[in-house]
Predicted model as a PDB file, atoms N, CA, C, CB and O in Angstrom, pLDDT in the B-factor column:
MODEL        1                                                                  
ATOM      1  N   MET A   1      18.939  24.217  34.079  1.00 81.00           N  
ATOM      2  CA  MET A   1      18.758  24.443  32.666  1.00 81.00           C  
ATOM      3  C   MET A   1      18.693  25.953  32.444  1.00 81.00           C  
ATOM      4  CB  MET A   1      17.478  23.724  32.134  1.00 81.00           C  
ATOM      5  O   MET A   1      18.081  26.687  33.220  1.00 81.00           O  
ATOM      6  N   ARG A   2      19.336  26.394  31.370  1.00 91.00           N  
ATOM      7  CA  ARG A   2      19.250  27.817  31.017  1.00 91.00           C  
ATOM      8  C   ARG A   2      19.236  27.956  29.502  1.00 91.00           C  
ATOM      9  CB  ARG A   2      20.436  28.622  31.630  1.00 91.00           C  
ATOM     10  O   ARG A   2      19.792  27.128  28.781  1.00 91.00           O  
ATOM     11  N   GLU A   3      18.594  29.010  29.037  1.00 92.00           N  
ATOM     12  CA  GLU A   3      18.516  29.268  27.600  1.00 92.00           C  
ATOM     13  C   GLU A   3      19.849  29.841  27.116  1.00 92.00           C  
ATOM     14  CB  GLU A   3      17.344  30.242  27.270  1.00 92.00           C  
ATOM     15  O   GLU A   3      20.482  30.647  27.799  1.00 92.00           O  
ATOM     16  N   ILE A   4      20.254  29.411  25.940  1.00 93.00           N  
ATOM     17  CA  ILE A   4      21.492  29.873  25.312  1.00 93.00           C  
ATOM     18  C   ILE A   4      21.133  30.846  24.200  1.00 93.00           C  
ATOM     19  CB  ILE A   4      22.333  28.676  24.759  1.00 93.00           C  
ATOM     20  O   ILE A   4      20.299  30.540  23.347  1.00 93.00           O  
ATOM     21  N   THR A   5      21.755  32.005  24.208  1.00 92.00           N  
ATOM     22  CA  THR A   5      21.584  32.961  23.120  1.00 92.00           C  
ATOM     23  C   THR A   5      22.969  33.248  22.545  1.00 92.00           C  
ATOM     24  CB  THR A   5      20.878  34.285  23.614  1.00 92.00           C  
ATOM     25  O   THR A   5      23.979  33.070  23.227  1.00 92.00           O  
ATOM     26  N   GLY A   6      23.012  33.676  21.330  1.00 90.00           N  
ATOM     27  CA  GLY A   6      24.293  34.021  20.719  1.00 90.00           C  
ATOM     28  C   GLY A   6      24.990  32.868  20.034  1.00 90.00           C  
ATOM     29  O   GLY A   6      26.093  33.038  19.514  1.00 90.00           O  
ATOM     30  N   LYS A   7      24.375  31.700  20.019  1.00 94.00           N  
ATOM     31  CA  LYS A   7      24.926  30.548  19.301  1.00 94.00           C  
ATOM     32  C   LYS A   7      23.851  30.027  18.349  1.00 94.00           C  
ATOM     33  CB  LYS A   7      25.399  29.420  20.296  1.00 94.00           C  
ATOM     34  O   LYS A   7      22.659  30.061  18.652  1.00 94.00           O  
ATOM     35  N   SER A   8      24.295  29.554  17.216  1.00 96.00           N  
ATOM     36  CA  SER A   8      23.351  28.985  16.252  1.00 96.00           C  
ATOM     37  C   SER A   8      23.123  27.503  16.549  1.00 96.00           C  
ATOM     38  CB  SER A   8      23.868  29.172  14.804  1.00 96.00           C  
ATOM     39  O   SER A   8      23.906  26.861  17.249  1.00 96.00           O  
ATOM     40  N   ALA A   9      22.041  26.987  16.001  1.00 96.00           N  
ATOM     41  CA  ALA A   9      21.756  25.555  16.150  1.00 96.00           C  
ATOM     42  C   ALA A   9      22.903  24.718  15.589  1.00 96.00           C  
ATOM     43  CB  ALA A   9      20.433  25.188  15.441  1.00 96.00           C  
ATOM     44  O   ALA A   9      23.256  23.681  16.150  1.00 96.00           O  
ATOM     45  N   SER A  10      23.468  25.166  14.501  1.00 96.00           N  
ATOM     46  CA  SER A  10      24.591  24.454  13.892  1.00 96.00           C  
ATOM     47  C   SER A  10      25.799  24.413  14.827  1.00 96.00           C  
ATOM     48  CB  SER A  10      24.978  25.112  12.566  1.00 96.00           C  
ATOM     49  O   SER A  10      26.449  23.376  14.965  1.00 96.00           O  
ATOM     50  N   GLU A  11      26.096  25.542  15.468  1.00 96.00           N  
ATOM     51  CA  GLU A  11      27.227  25.611  16.408  1.00 96.00           C  
ATOM     52  C   GLU A  11      27.037  24.680  17.601  1.00 96.00           C  
ATOM     53  CB  GLU A  11      27.413  27.045  16.903  1.00 96.00           C  
ATOM     54  O   GLU A  11      28.012  24.232  18.204  1.00 96.00           O  
ATOM     55  N   CYS A  12      25.799  24.391  17.936  1.00 96.00           N  
ATOM     56  CA  CYS A  12      25.499  23.554  19.097  1.00 96.00           C  
ATOM     57  C   CYS A  12      25.319  22.078  18.736  1.00 96.00           C  
ATOM     58  CB  CYS A  12      24.251  24.060  19.783  1.00 96.00           C  
ATOM     59  O   CYS A  12      25.022  21.258  19.604  1.00 96.00           O  
ATOM     60  N   GLY A  13      25.497  21.743  17.464  1.00 97.00           N  
ATOM     61  CA  GLY A  13      25.465  20.341  17.062  1.00 97.00           C  
ATOM     62  C   GLY A  13      24.125  19.812  16.609  1.00 97.00           C  
ATOM     63  O   GLY A  13      23.911  18.600  16.601  1.00 97.00           O  
ATOM     64  N   PHE A  14      23.211  20.701  16.229  1.00 97.00           N  
ATOM     65  CA  PHE A  14      21.890  20.224  15.839  1.00 97.00           C  
ATOM     66  C   PHE A  14      21.747  19.895  14.356  1.00 97.00           C  
ATOM     67  CB  PHE A  14      20.880  21.240  16.204  1.00 97.00           C  
ATOM     68  O   PHE A  14      20.677  19.461  13.928  1.00 97.00           O  
ATOM     69  N   ASP A  15      22.803  20.090  13.561  1.00 96.00           N  
ATOM     70  CA  ASP A  15      22.762  19.617  12.174  1.00 96.00           C  
ATOM     71  C   ASP A  15      22.726  18.084  12.158  1.00 96.00           C  
ATOM     72  CB  ASP A  15      23.993  20.148  11.368  1.00 96.00           C  
ATOM     73  O   ASP A  15      22.068  17.469  11.319  1.00 96.00           O  
ATOM     74  N   GLU A  16      23.445  17.497  13.099  1.00 96.00           N  
ATOM     75  CA  GLU A  16      23.460  16.040  13.283  1.00 96.00           C  
ATOM     76  C   GLU A  16      23.400  15.760  14.784  1.00 96.00           C  
ATOM     77  CB  GLU A  16      24.744  15.382  12.628  1.00 96.00           C  
ATOM     78  O   GLU A  16      24.428  15.475  15.399  1.00 96.00           O  
ATOM     79  N   PRO A  17      22.204  15.839  15.381  1.00 96.00           N  
ATOM     80  CA  PRO A  17      22.087  15.664  16.830  1.00 96.00           C  
ATOM     81  C   PRO A  17      22.537  14.271  17.285  1.00 96.00           C  
ATOM     82  CB  PRO A  17      20.648  15.908  17.267  1.00 96.00           C  
ATOM     83  O   PRO A  17      22.404  13.292  16.550  1.00 96.00           O  
ATOM     84  N   ARG A  18      23.069  14.201  18.506  1.00 90.00           N  
ATOM     85  CA  ARG A  18      23.485  12.907  19.075  1.00 90.00           C  
ATOM     86  C   ARG A  18      22.287  12.033  19.385  1.00 90.00           C  
ATOM     87  CB  ARG A  18      24.312  13.116  20.345  1.00 90.00           C  
ATOM     88  O   ARG A  18      22.328  10.819  19.185  1.00 90.00           O  
ATOM     89  N   TYR A  19      21.215  12.651  19.875  1.00 88.00           N  
ATOM     90  CA  TYR A  19      19.992  11.928  20.212  1.00 88.00           C  
ATOM     91  C   TYR A  19      18.801  12.696  19.674  1.00 88.00           C  
ATOM     92  CB  TYR A  19      19.865  11.719  21.744  1.00 88.00           C  
ATOM     93  O   TYR A  19      18.803  13.925  19.601  1.00 88.00           O  
ATOM     94  N   LYS A  20      17.779  11.932  19.299  1.00 91.00           N  
ATOM     95  CA  LYS A  20      16.516  12.516  18.841  1.00 91.00           C  
ATOM     96  C   LYS A  20      15.417  11.626  19.406  1.00 91.00           C  
ATOM     97  CB  LYS A  20      16.439  12.620  17.247  1.00 91.00           C  
ATOM     98  O   LYS A  20      15.387  10.422  19.151  1.00 91.00           O  
ATOM     99  N   ALA A  21      14.521  12.223  20.167  1.00 86.00           N  
ATOM    100  CA  ALA A  21      13.449  11.444  20.784  1.00 86.00           C  
ATOM    101  C   ALA A  21      12.115  12.119  20.526  1.00 86.00           C  
ATOM    102  CB  ALA A  21      13.686  11.277  22.302  1.00 86.00           C  
ATOM    103  O   ALA A  21      11.964  13.326  20.713  1.00 86.00           O  
ATOM    104  N   SER A  22      11.162  11.330  20.099  1.00 87.00           N  
ATOM    105  CA  SER A  22       9.804  11.826  19.908  1.00 87.00           C  
ATOM    106  C   SER A  22       8.940  11.270  21.029  1.00 87.00           C  
ATOM    107  CB  SER A  22       9.237  11.425  18.503  1.00 87.00           C  
ATOM    108  O   SER A  22       8.967  10.073  21.316  1.00 87.00           O  
ATOM    109  N   VAL A  23       8.175  12.152  21.657  1.00 84.00           N  
ATOM    110  CA  VAL A  23       7.295  11.741  22.748  1.00 84.00           C  
ATOM    111  C   VAL A  23       5.896  12.270  22.488  1.00 84.00           C  
ATOM    112  CB  VAL A  23       7.826  12.245  24.115  1.00 84.00           C  
ATOM    113  O   VAL A  23       5.706  13.265  21.789  1.00 84.00           O  
ATOM    114  N   GLU A  24       4.932  11.588  23.062  1.00 86.00           N  
ATOM    115  CA  GLU A  24       3.542  12.006  22.932  1.00 86.00           C  
ATOM    116  C   GLU A  24       2.925  12.041  24.317  1.00 86.00           C  
ATOM    117  CB  GLU A  24       2.746  11.056  21.986  1.00 86.00           C  
ATOM    118  O   GLU A  24       3.081  11.101  25.096  1.00 86.00           O  
ATOM    119  N   THR A  25       2.230  13.117  24.624  1.00 87.00           N  
ATOM    120  CA  THR A  25       1.586  13.260  25.922  1.00 87.00           C  
ATOM    121  C   THR A  25       0.231  12.548  25.923  1.00 87.00           C  
ATOM    122  CB  THR A  25       1.415  14.750  26.280  1.00 87.00           C  
ATOM    123  O   THR A  25      -0.250  12.102  24.881  1.00 87.00           O  
ATOM    124  N   LYS A  26      -0.367  12.452  27.098  1.00 90.00           N  
ATOM    125  CA  LYS A  26      -1.673  11.794  27.218  1.00 90.00           C  
ATOM    126  C   LYS A  26      -2.736  12.466  26.373  1.00 90.00           C  
ATOM    127  CB  LYS A  26      -2.117  11.774  28.662  1.00 90.00           C  
ATOM    128  O   LYS A  26      -3.674  11.815  25.915  1.00 90.00           O  
ATOM    129  N   ASP A  27      -2.590  13.783  26.163  1.00 93.00           N  
ATOM    130  CA  ASP A  27      -3.584  14.500  25.365  1.00 93.00           C  
ATOM    131  C   ASP A  27      -3.174  14.587  23.890  1.00 93.00           C  
ATOM    132  CB  ASP A  27      -3.793  15.906  25.930  1.00 93.00           C  
ATOM    133  O   ASP A  27      -3.621  15.478  23.168  1.00 93.00           O  
ATOM    134  N   ASN A  28      -2.324  13.659  23.453  1.00 91.00           N  
ATOM    135  CA  ASN A  28      -1.921  13.490  22.052  1.00 91.00           C  
ATOM    136  C   ASN A  28      -1.108  14.634  21.469  1.00 91.00           C  
ATOM    137  CB  ASN A  28      -3.124  13.303  21.222  1.00 91.00           C  
ATOM    138  O   ASN A  28      -1.095  14.817  20.252  1.00 91.00           O  
ATOM    139  N   LYS A  29      -0.430  15.406  22.308  1.00 91.00           N  
ATOM    140  CA  LYS A  29       0.489  16.420  21.810  1.00 91.00           C  
ATOM    141  C   LYS A  29       1.845  15.758  21.619  1.00 91.00           C  
ATOM    142  CB  LYS A  29       0.583  17.645  22.785  1.00 91.00           C  
ATOM    143  O   LYS A  29       2.331  15.060  22.509  1.00 91.00           O  
ATOM    144  N   GLY A  30       2.447  15.974  20.472  1.00 92.00           N  
ATOM    145  CA  GLY A  30       3.737  15.367  20.179  1.00 92.00           C  
ATOM    146  C   GLY A  30       4.874  16.364  20.227  1.00 92.00           C  
ATOM    147  O   GLY A  30       4.715  17.523  19.842  1.00 92.00           O  
ATOM    148  N   TYR A  31       6.019  15.911  20.698  1.00 90.00           N  
ATOM    149  CA  TYR A  31       7.221  16.730  20.788  1.00 90.00           C  
ATOM    150  C   TYR A  31       8.413  15.910  20.325  1.00 90.00           C  
ATOM    151  CB  TYR A  31       7.437  17.252  22.234  1.00 90.00           C  
ATOM    152  O   TYR A  31       8.475  14.701  20.547  1.00 90.00           O  
ATOM    153  N   THR A  32       9.355  16.580  19.680  1.00 93.00           N  
ATOM    154  CA  THR A  32      10.619  15.946  19.333  1.00 93.00           C  
ATOM    155  C   THR A  32      11.727  16.725  20.018  1.00 93.00           C  
ATOM    156  CB  THR A  32      10.833  15.892  17.781  1.00 93.00           C  
ATOM    157  O   THR A  32      11.876  17.930  19.816  1.00 93.00           O  
ATOM    158  N   ILE A  33      12.499  16.020  20.831  1.00 90.00           N  
ATOM    159  CA  ILE A  33      13.603  16.602  21.583  1.00 90.00           C  
ATOM    160  C   ILE A  33      14.907  16.227  20.894  1.00 90.00           C  
ATOM    161  CB  ILE A  33      13.594  16.121  23.065  1.00 90.00           C  
ATOM    162  O   ILE A  33      15.123  15.068  20.541  1.00 90.00           O  
ATOM    163  N   LEU A  34      15.776  17.222  20.704  1.00 94.00           N  
ATOM    164  CA  LEU A  34      17.079  16.990  20.085  1.00 94.00           C  
ATOM    165  C   LEU A  34      18.176  17.281  21.101  1.00 94.00           C  
ATOM    166  CB  LEU A  34      17.257  17.869  18.815  1.00 94.00           C  
ATOM    167  O   LEU A  34      18.103  18.268  21.833  1.00 94.00           O  
ATOM    168  N   ILE A  35      19.188  16.425  21.146  1.00 92.00           N  
ATOM    169  CA  ILE A  35      20.357  16.616  22.003  1.00 92.00           C  
ATOM    170  C   ILE A  35      21.550  16.841  21.092  1.00 92.00           C  
ATOM    171  CB  ILE A  35      20.589  15.388  22.961  1.00 92.00           C  
ATOM    172  O   ILE A  35      21.851  16.018  20.227  1.00 92.00           O  
ATOM    173  N   GLY A  36      22.227  17.964  21.294  1.00 95.00           N  
ATOM    174  CA  GLY A  36      23.382  18.318  20.472  1.00 95.00           C  
ATOM    175  C   GLY A  36      24.698  18.009  21.163  1.00 95.00           C  
ATOM    176  O   GLY A  36      24.840  16.994  21.845  1.00 95.00           O  
ATOM    177  N   ASN A  37      25.652  18.902  20.972  1.00 95.00           N  
ATOM    178  CA  ASN A  37      27.009  18.722  21.490  1.00 95.00           C  
ATOM    179  C   ASN A  37      27.109  19.061  22.977  1.00 95.00           C  
ATOM    180  CB  ASN A  37      27.984  19.582  20.703  1.00 95.00           C  
ATOM    181  O   ASN A  37      26.220  19.685  23.556  1.00 95.00           O  
ATOM    182  N   ASP A  38      28.217  18.631  23.572  1.00 93.00           N  
ATOM    183  CA  ASP A  38      28.585  19.104  24.907  1.00 93.00           C  
ATOM    184  C   ASP A  38      28.996  20.563  24.774  1.00 93.00           C  
ATOM    185  CB  ASP A  38      29.743  18.236  25.539  1.00 93.00           C  
ATOM    186  O   ASP A  38      29.521  20.974  23.739  1.00 93.00           O  
ATOM    187  N   SER A  39      28.759  21.339  25.813  1.00 93.00           N  
ATOM    188  CA  SER A  39      29.213  22.728  25.791  1.00 93.00           C  
ATOM    189  C   SER A  39      30.739  22.752  25.877  1.00 93.00           C  
ATOM    190  CB  SER A  39      28.576  23.547  26.961  1.00 93.00           C  
ATOM    191  O   SER A  39      31.335  21.870  26.495  1.00 93.00           O  
ATOM    192  N   PRO A  40      31.377  23.751  25.265  1.00 91.00           N  
ATOM    193  CA  PRO A  40      32.837  23.798  25.269  1.00 91.00           C  
ATOM    194  C   PRO A  40      33.443  23.917  26.665  1.00 91.00           C  
ATOM    195  CB  PRO A  40      33.302  24.947  24.431  1.00 91.00           C  
ATOM    196  O   PRO A  40      34.586  23.513  26.881  1.00 91.00           O  
ATOM    197  N   ASP A  41      32.682  24.473  27.619  1.00 89.00           N  
ATOM    198  CA  ASP A  41      33.189  24.613  28.980  1.00 89.00           C  
ATOM    199  C   ASP A  41      32.833  23.413  29.867  1.00 89.00           C  
ATOM    200  CB  ASP A  41      32.646  25.886  29.599  1.00 89.00           C  
ATOM    201  O   ASP A  41      33.100  23.421  31.068  1.00 89.00           O  
ATOM    202  N   ASN A  42      32.227  22.384  29.263  1.00 85.00           N  
ATOM    203  CA  ASN A  42      31.844  21.146  29.960  1.00 85.00           C  
ATOM    204  C   ASN A  42      30.838  21.365  31.088  1.00 85.00           C  
ATOM    205  CB  ASN A  42      33.073  20.481  30.519  1.00 85.00           C  
ATOM    206  O   ASN A  42      30.835  20.626  32.072  1.00 85.00           O  
ATOM    207  N   PHE A  43      29.980  22.388  30.944  1.00 88.00           N  
ATOM    208  CA  PHE A  43      28.926  22.618  31.939  1.00 88.00           C  
ATOM    209  C   PHE A  43      27.642  21.876  31.604  1.00 88.00           C  
ATOM    210  CB  PHE A  43      28.636  24.099  32.057  1.00 88.00           C  
ATOM    211  O   PHE A  43      26.678  21.949  32.366  1.00 88.00           O  
ATOM    212  N   GLY A  44      27.604  21.171  30.495  1.00 92.00           N  
ATOM    213  CA  GLY A  44      26.404  20.432  30.134  1.00 92.00           C  
ATOM    214  C   GLY A  44      26.343  20.136  28.653  1.00 92.00           C  
ATOM    215  O   GLY A  44      27.359  20.109  27.959  1.00 92.00           O  
ATOM    216  N   VAL A  45      25.127  19.915  28.187  1.00 94.00           N  
ATOM    217  CA  VAL A  45      24.874  19.537  26.800  1.00 94.00           C  
ATOM    218  C   VAL A  45      23.718  20.383  26.271  1.00 94.00           C  
ATOM    219  CB  VAL A  45      24.555  18.010  26.678  1.00 94.00           C  
ATOM    220  O   VAL A  45      22.834  20.789  27.025  1.00 94.00           O  
ATOM    221  N   TYR A  46      23.739  20.642  24.971  1.00 96.00           N  
ATOM    222  CA  TYR A  46      22.705  21.476  24.358  1.00 96.00           C  
ATOM    223  C   TYR A  46      21.462  20.643  24.034  1.00 96.00           C  
ATOM    224  CB  TYR A  46      23.246  22.151  23.080  1.00 96.00           C  
ATOM    225  O   TYR A  46      21.558  19.504  23.577  1.00 96.00           O  
ATOM    226  N   LEU A  47      20.298  21.240  24.282  1.00 93.00           N  
ATOM    227  CA  LEU A  47      19.004  20.609  24.019  1.00 93.00           C  
ATOM    228  C   LEU A  47      18.110  21.619  23.329  1.00 93.00           C  
ATOM    229  CB  LEU A  47      18.343  20.087  25.332  1.00 93.00           C  
ATOM    230  O   LEU A  47      18.159  22.811  23.634  1.00 93.00           O  
ATOM    231  N   LYS A  48      17.289  21.144  22.394  1.00 96.00           N  
ATOM    232  CA  LYS A  48      16.259  21.995  21.801  1.00 96.00           C  
ATOM    233  C   LYS A  48      15.095  21.129  21.359  1.00 96.00           C  
ATOM    234  CB  LYS A  48      16.822  22.811  20.605  1.00 96.00           C  
ATOM    235  O   LYS A  48      15.243  19.929  21.129  1.00 96.00           O  
ATOM    236  N   PHE A  49      13.948  21.751  21.247  1.00 94.00           N  
ATOM    237  CA  PHE A  49      12.786  21.093  20.673  1.00 94.00           C  
ATOM    238  C   PHE A  49      12.828  21.333  19.174  1.00 94.00           C  
ATOM    239  CB  PHE A  49      11.447  21.620  21.304  1.00 94.00           C  
ATOM    240  O   PHE A  49      13.167  22.431  18.732  1.00 94.00           O  
ATOM    241  N   ALA A  50      12.490  20.322  18.390  1.00 94.00           N  
ATOM    242  CA  ALA A  50      12.608  20.409  16.936  1.00 94.00           C  
ATOM    243  C   ALA A  50      11.791  21.549  16.349  1.00 94.00           C  
ATOM    244  CB  ALA A  50      12.181  19.110  16.308  1.00 94.00           C  
ATOM    245  O   ALA A  50      12.180  22.114  15.326  1.00 94.00           O  
ATOM    246  N   ASP A  51      10.676  21.899  16.965  1.00 94.00           N  
ATOM    247  CA  ASP A  51       9.805  22.939  16.409  1.00 94.00           C  
ATOM    248  C   ASP A  51      10.074  24.324  17.008  1.00 94.00           C  
ATOM    249  CB  ASP A  51       8.353  22.565  16.636  1.00 94.00           C  
ATOM    250  O   ASP A  51       9.239  25.221  16.889  1.00 94.00           O  
ATOM    251  N   SER A  52      11.234  24.503  17.649  1.00 95.00           N  
ATOM    252  CA  SER A  52      11.568  25.777  18.278  1.00 95.00           C  
ATOM    253  C   SER A  52      13.002  26.169  17.946  1.00 95.00           C  
ATOM    254  CB  SER A  52      11.372  25.699  19.805  1.00 95.00           C  
ATOM    255  O   SER A  52      13.855  25.310  17.721  1.00 95.00           O  
ATOM    256  N   ASP A  53      13.256  27.464  17.919  1.00 95.00           N  
ATOM    257  CA  ASP A  53      14.616  27.950  17.695  1.00 95.00           C  
ATOM    258  C   ASP A  53      15.392  28.113  19.004  1.00 95.00           C  
ATOM    259  CB  ASP A  53      14.579  29.275  16.951  1.00 95.00           C  
ATOM    260  O   ASP A  53      16.601  28.343  18.980  1.00 95.00           O  
ATOM    261  N   LYS A  54      14.710  27.995  20.139  1.00 96.00           N  
ATOM    262  CA  LYS A  54      15.366  28.174  21.428  1.00 96.00           C  
ATOM    263  C   LYS A  54      16.283  26.990  21.728  1.00 96.00           C  
ATOM    264  CB  LYS A  54      14.321  28.341  22.546  1.00 96.00           C  
ATOM    265  O   LYS A  54      15.942  25.833  21.485  1.00 96.00           O  
ATOM    266  N   ILE A  55      17.451  27.318  22.261  1.00 97.00           N  
ATOM    267  CA  ILE A  55      18.447  26.311  22.621  1.00 97.00           C  
ATOM    268  C   ILE A  55      18.693  26.420  24.120  1.00 97.00           C  
ATOM    269  CB  ILE A  55      19.782  26.499  21.808  1.00 97.00           C  
ATOM    270  O   ILE A  55      18.785  27.521  24.663  1.00 97.00           O  
ATOM    271  N   TYR A  56      18.798  25.290  24.776  1.00 95.00           N  
ATOM    272  CA  TYR A  56      19.006  25.255  26.219  1.00 95.00           C  
ATOM    273  C   TYR A  56      20.274  24.473  26.540  1.00 95.00           C  
ATOM    274  CB  TYR A  56      17.787  24.631  26.935  1.00 95.00           C  
ATOM    275  O   TYR A  56      20.697  23.607  25.775  1.00 95.00           O  
ATOM    276  N   LEU A  57      20.861  24.789  27.666  1.00 94.00           N  
ATOM    277  CA  LEU A  57      21.982  24.028  28.192  1.00 94.00           C  
ATOM    278  C   LEU A  57      21.464  23.269  29.404  1.00 94.00           C  
ATOM    279  CB  LEU A  57      23.203  24.955  28.560  1.00 94.00           C  
ATOM    280  O   LEU A  57      20.966  23.873  30.354  1.00 94.00           O  
ATOM    281  N   ILE A  58      21.583  21.941  29.371  1.00 89.00           N  
ATOM    282  CA  ILE A  58      21.142  21.113  30.489  1.00 89.00           C  
ATOM    283  C   ILE A  58      22.346  20.396  31.075  1.00 89.00           C  
ATOM    284  CB  ILE A  58      20.057  20.096  30.042  1.00 89.00           C  
ATOM    285  O   ILE A  58      23.352  20.191  30.396  1.00 89.00           O  
ATOM    286  N   SER A  59      22.235  20.022  32.325  1.00 83.00           N  
ATOM    287  CA  SER A  59      23.339  19.321  32.980  1.00 83.00           C  
ATOM    288  C   SER A  59      23.411  17.876  32.491  1.00 83.00           C  
ATOM    289  CB  SER A  59      23.177  19.362  34.515  1.00 83.00           C  
ATOM    290  O   SER A  59      22.445  17.341  31.948  1.00 83.00           O  
ATOM    291  N   ASP A  60      24.556  17.267  32.692  1.00 74.00           N  
ATOM    292  CA  ASP A  60      24.728  15.861  32.326  1.00 74.00           C  
ATOM    293  C   ASP A  60      23.774  14.969  33.117  1.00 74.00           C  
ATOM    294  CB  ASP A  60      26.180  15.421  32.561  1.00 74.00           C  
ATOM    295  O   ASP A  60      23.317  13.946  32.607  1.00 74.00           O  
ATOM    296  N   GLU A  61      23.470  15.348  34.355  1.00 71.00           N  
ATOM    297  CA  GLU A  61      22.550  14.563  35.175  1.00 71.00           C  
ATOM    298  C   GLU A  61      21.149  14.548  34.567  1.00 71.00           C  
ATOM    299  CB  GLU A  61      22.498  15.120  36.603  1.00 71.00           C  
ATOM    300  O   GLU A  61      20.476  13.517  34.564  1.00 71.00           O  
ATOM    301  N   VAL A  62      20.720  15.693  34.055  1.00 75.00           N  
ATOM    302  CA  VAL A  62      19.413  15.752  33.391  1.00 75.00           C  
ATOM    303  C   VAL A  62      19.435  14.883  32.135  1.00 75.00           C  
ATOM    304  CB  VAL A  62      19.039  17.221  33.033  1.00 75.00           C  
ATOM    305  O   VAL A  62      18.483  14.150  31.868  1.00 75.00           O  
ATOM    306  N   LEU A  63      20.512  14.965  31.372  1.00 72.00           N  
ATOM    307  CA  LEU A  63      20.630  14.137  30.168  1.00 72.00           C  
ATOM    308  C   LEU A  63      20.566  12.662  30.526  1.00 72.00           C  
ATOM    309  CB  LEU A  63      21.939  14.444  29.422  1.00 72.00           C  
ATOM    310  O   LEU A  63      19.870  11.897  29.859  1.00 72.00           O  
ATOM    311  N   ASP A  64      21.273  12.252  31.560  1.00 67.00           N  
ATOM    312  CA  ASP A  64      21.261  10.846  31.971  1.00 67.00           C  
ATOM    313  C   ASP A  64      19.843  10.383  32.292  1.00 67.00           C  
ATOM    314  CB  ASP A  64      22.173  10.635  33.189  1.00 67.00           C  
ATOM    315  O   ASP A  64      19.489   9.238  32.012  1.00 67.00           O  
ATOM    316  N   GLY A  65      19.036  11.254  32.871  1.00 65.00           N  
ATOM    317  CA  GLY A  65      17.656  10.917  33.176  1.00 65.00           C  
ATOM    318  C   GLY A  65      16.777  10.815  31.940  1.00 65.00           C  
ATOM    319  O   GLY A  65      15.749  10.137  31.966  1.00 65.00           O  
ATOM    320  N   LEU A  66      17.167  11.479  30.859  1.00 68.00           N  
ATOM    321  CA  LEU A  66      16.375  11.447  29.625  1.00 68.00           C  
ATOM    322  C   LEU A  66      16.699  10.240  28.751  1.00 68.00           C  
ATOM    323  CB  LEU A  66      16.601  12.718  28.834  1.00 68.00           C  
ATOM    324  O   LEU A  66      15.845   9.764  28.003  1.00 68.00           O  
ATOM    325  N   ILE A  67      17.924   9.748  28.844  1.00 68.00           N  
ATOM    326  CA  ILE A  67      18.373   8.690  27.952  1.00 68.00           C  
ATOM    327  C   ILE A  67      17.963   7.331  28.500  1.00 68.00           C  
ATOM    328  CB  ILE A  67      19.894   8.753  27.758  1.00 68.00           C  
ATOM    329  O   ILE A  67      18.350   6.941  29.601  1.00 68.00           O  
ATOM    330  N   ILE A  68      17.181   6.632  27.716  1.00 65.00           N  
ATOM    331  CA  ILE A  68      16.747   5.276  28.063  1.00 65.00           C  
ATOM    332  C   ILE A  68      17.077   4.404  26.861  1.00 65.00           C  
ATOM    333  CB  ILE A  68      15.196   5.214  28.430  1.00 65.00           C  
ATOM    334  O   ILE A  68      16.643   4.690  25.745  1.00 65.00           O  
ATOM    335  N   ASP A  69      17.833   3.357  27.084  1.00 61.00           N  
ATOM    336  CA  ASP A  69      18.154   2.507  25.946  1.00 61.00           C  
ATOM    337  C   ASP A  69      17.068   1.450  25.744  1.00 61.00           C  
ATOM    338  CB  ASP A  69      19.524   1.837  26.143  1.00 61.00           C  
ATOM    339  O   ASP A  69      16.311   1.143  26.665  1.00 61.00           O  
ATOM    340  N   ALA A  70      17.002   0.908  24.551  1.00 54.00           N  
ATOM    341  CA  ALA A  70      15.956  -0.043  24.176  1.00 54.00           C  
ATOM    342  C   ALA A  70      15.991  -1.290  25.052  1.00 54.00           C  
ATOM    343  CB  ALA A  70      16.102  -0.436  22.710  1.00 54.00           C  
ATOM    344  O   ALA A  70      14.939  -1.840  25.378  1.00 54.00           O  
ATOM    345  N   GLU A  71      17.166  -1.740  25.434  1.00 59.00           N  
ATOM    346  CA  GLU A  71      17.282  -2.932  26.273  1.00 59.00           C  
ATOM    347  C   GLU A  71      16.603  -2.722  27.630  1.00 59.00           C  
ATOM    348  CB  GLU A  71      18.761  -3.298  26.473  1.00 59.00           C  
ATOM    349  O   GLU A  71      15.934  -3.624  28.136  1.00 59.00           O  
ATOM    350  N   SER A  72      16.773  -1.540  28.213  1.00 66.00           N  
ATOM    351  CA  SER A  72      16.141  -1.224  29.485  1.00 66.00           C  
ATOM    352  C   SER A  72      14.622  -1.220  29.366  1.00 66.00           C  
ATOM    353  CB  SER A  72      16.628   0.124  29.994  1.00 66.00           C  
ATOM    354  O   SER A  72      13.921  -1.704  30.255  1.00 66.00           O  
ATOM    355  N   ILE A  73      14.125  -0.680  28.279  1.00 61.00           N  
ATOM    356  CA  ILE A  73      12.680  -0.641  28.066  1.00 61.00           C  
ATOM    357  C   ILE A  73      12.136  -2.058  27.932  1.00 61.00           C  
ATOM    358  CB  ILE A  73      12.333   0.191  26.812  1.00 61.00           C  
ATOM    359  O   ILE A  73      11.117  -2.385  28.539  1.00 61.00           O  
ATOM    360  N   LEU A  74      12.796  -2.896  27.153  1.00 60.00           N  
ATOM    361  CA  LEU A  74      12.318  -4.267  26.945  1.00 60.00           C  
ATOM    362  C   LEU A  74      12.392  -5.084  28.224  1.00 60.00           C  
ATOM    363  CB  LEU A  74      13.128  -4.952  25.849  1.00 60.00           C  
ATOM    364  O   LEU A  74      11.508  -5.902  28.476  1.00 60.00           O  
ATOM    365  N   SER A  75      13.418  -4.886  29.034  1.00 65.00           N  
ATOM    366  CA  SER A  75      13.554  -5.678  30.246  1.00 65.00           C  
ATOM    367  C   SER A  75      12.527  -5.296  31.315  1.00 65.00           C  
ATOM    368  CB  SER A  75      14.950  -5.523  30.800  1.00 65.00           C  
ATOM    369  O   SER A  75      12.231  -6.099  32.200  1.00 65.00           O  
ATOM    370  N   SER A  76      11.986  -4.086  31.239  1.00 59.00           N  
ATOM    371  CA  SER A  76      10.992  -3.656  32.223  1.00 59.00           C  
ATOM    372  C   SER A  76       9.567  -3.929  31.761  1.00 59.00           C  
ATOM    373  CB  SER A  76      11.156  -2.180  32.518  1.00 59.00           C  
ATOM    374  O   SER A  76       8.621  -3.706  32.517  1.00 59.00           O  
ATOM    375  N   ALA A  77       9.401  -4.399  30.553  1.00 53.00           N  
ATOM    376  CA  ALA A  77       8.045  -4.643  30.018  1.00 53.00           C  
ATOM    377  C   ALA A  77       7.454  -5.936  30.536  1.00 53.00           C  
ATOM    378  CB  ALA A  77       8.071  -4.677  28.495  1.00 53.00           C  
ATOM    379  O   ALA A  77       6.328  -6.285  30.184  1.00 53.00           O  
TER     380      ALA A  77                                                      
ENDMDL                                                                          
END                                                                             
């Protein structure tokens, strides 16, 4: 993962993010993670926290680990 500078949130696809996930930690801190577009060079996908202007590039493998579909959650319950 690395921070991206020189690109706007809009350029990275955060006007209409592909994924949006809200999580809460054990100590009741809440975070919203946004997943934007693939990078133009196909080195990964853009990620940012909703309450931050910082944009990061993460690998597809990291993204795959973050994405959990509802069916998987229900089947493991």
